[in-house]
N, C-alpha and C positions, 0 to 999 in steps of 0.2 A: 530356544527353538525357533526355527524359521517357519513362517506361515505365509502362504501365497493365497491372496484373496482375488478372485476374478469374477467378471460379469460379462454380459453381452456387450455392454458399452461402459467405458470408464470416462467419467466427466471430471477432469482434474481440478477445474476451477482456475482462478487467477487469469482468466482470459484465454487459457489454452484450449485448443480444439479437442473435442471428444475423441477417444481412442477405441475403435471396435476391438472386442476381445482383449481388452486391456487388463492389467493386473497390478496389484500392490503387494510388494514383498515386505513383510513385517518381521523385525527382529527386536524382541523385547517390547518396549513401549514406543518404538519409533519406526518410521518407514525407512527401509534400507534402499529399495529401488522401486521405480515405477516404469512400466513399459509393456510391450506385447506379452501376452501370457506365454506363448510358445517359447519366446526368447528367455524369459525368466525361469520357466520350468526347466529348460535345458541347462541353464546355468546353475540351478539349485535343485537337482533331482530328488533330494531327500527332504525337501520342504513339505510340510503338511499343506494340502490344498483344500480350500473352501470355495465352492462354486455357488454363485448367487444369480438368480434370474434378474433380468432387466438392467438397471443402471447402478453403477457404483459412484458415489459422490463424496465430497468432504462432509463431515458431520455438520449439523445445522445449529443455528442460534435462534433463541426466542428472546424477545424483549418483555419488559414488564413483569419481572420475577415477583415483585411484591404483590401486584394485582392477582397473579395466577396462583401464588402459594400462600399468601397471608391475608388475602381478601376474598378468596374463593375456597369453599369447603367441599371436599370430595367424599361423599358417603361411602362407608365401608360396605362392600358387597360380600355376603348377603346380610350382614348383621344389622345394618342401618337402613338399607334400601326399602325394606317393607314399610318403615315409618316415614323416611325422608324422601324416598324416590331415588332413582339412579342418577339424575342430573346433578351437576355441580351447583352449589348454592352460593350466591353472591348477593350483594346489596346490603346496605347498613341495617335495614329493618329485619331482613331474614336472618342475618348473622346475629343480631341482637337477641332474637327469639331463640336461636340455637344455643347461644352462650358457650361456645367451644373453649375448653381449657387449653393451656399451652401444650399439654400432652396430646390432646386431640388434634391441635393444629399440626404437631409434628407427624402424627400418623396420617393425617390428610395429605401433608406435603410428600410423605413417602409414597402414597398412592399416586399422587400427581407426577412425581419423578418417573415412576414406572410408565405412565402414559406418555411422558416426554421421550423416554428412551425408545418406546415403541413407535415413535414418529421420527426417529433418526436424529434426535436432538442430543448434542454433546455439551452445550453451554447455555447458560441463562444469564441475562443482563438485568441488573436491578439492585436495589438496596433492601436487604432482609434484616428485620429487627427482632424477630422471635427466635431465641436460641435453638429451640427444638426444630424449627424449620431449617435454620442454617445447618444443623447437624444432619438432618435428612438429606439435604442437597449434597453435603460433603460425602456422606456414606454412599450415595447413589453413583458417584463417579463423575457427575456433571461438574463443569467448571462454572464458578460464579464470577461474573465480570461486573465492573462498575456500570451504573445506569448508562444506557446509550444516549449519546448527544442528540442524535436525530430522532424525531418522533416516529413511533411505530405502533402497530396493532398488538395488543396483549391477547394472545391466543395460543392454545395448545398446538395449533397448526402453524409451524414456522413459515409456511408459504402464504399465510393470510396477509393480504394487502401488498404483496410483492408483485413486481412486474416481470421479474425473471428469477429462475431458480438460484442463480449465483448470489442474489441479494441476501439469501438466507444462509449461505455457506459460512462456516467458521474455519478459516484457514484454507489450505489447498493440499492436494495430494502430490507431494514431492519428496525426494530423498532428504532425510534428515529431519523432516517434520514429525510432530507427534502423530502416532497412529490412531487417529480418530476419524471415522468415516462411517457411511451408511449405505445400504443397498435397498433399492426400491424396485418393486415388480411392475415397472412401466416400460413402454417401448422406447422412449426417449426422454431427455430432460424436460422438454416442453410439456409433456403429459403430467409432470409433477404438479404444475400449477392447476391443471384441470382436475386431477384425481386426488390430489392432496397427499399429505405425509403419512396417512394411514396405510399407504401402499408399502410402507417400510417392512422389509423382511429380516434385516439385521442391522445392529448398531455396535460398533467397535470403539472403545475408548482405552487409550494407553495399551493397545494391543489385545485387550480382553473383550471377548464377545459378551456384551452386557444385555443384549436383547436378540432373540431369534424367534421369528414367528413359527409356531408349531402347526 
């Protein structure tokens, strides 16, 4: 099935200029074409259309997977938040008091991956050593990459510590590339740095819509 994703502004990455009313045509798990919406819609009149507000960009990458997923615990809401609070728990002393089992680490990582998908993230970089955590990442659809050579901030927000939105992009929107991208309800790419990745309204990986803000 062909699916046409379009937004007010398409930001393809790889140094290419933004395209007003741009669109991405997806076939299976890959991008078939990228271009003006009107042109692609006319060429593929039977394609399913998904319209998103704001900006359509490549999916995002976060660094420090081990810090985020194996050294930070995300309480289960509502079952644990009454006792532990809603904020993520980190730090050697706090985690020692918590004494999470491997199973709890896996469930925590599953909740964390949902938070990442809700921020337009499609890949995480780092070395994971807990089998249940690796399984949670694999099942989420996120790509696990080797640790990044360049230093970076470990944060659920992939734009944290970045000087431009493109620094957080994983790949580019181009024909033949994997269909992994995100839509953000902001006026332009520069607002992503100011408003953050929680403005994400949709995340697509391998052509599948894995997050949609309701």
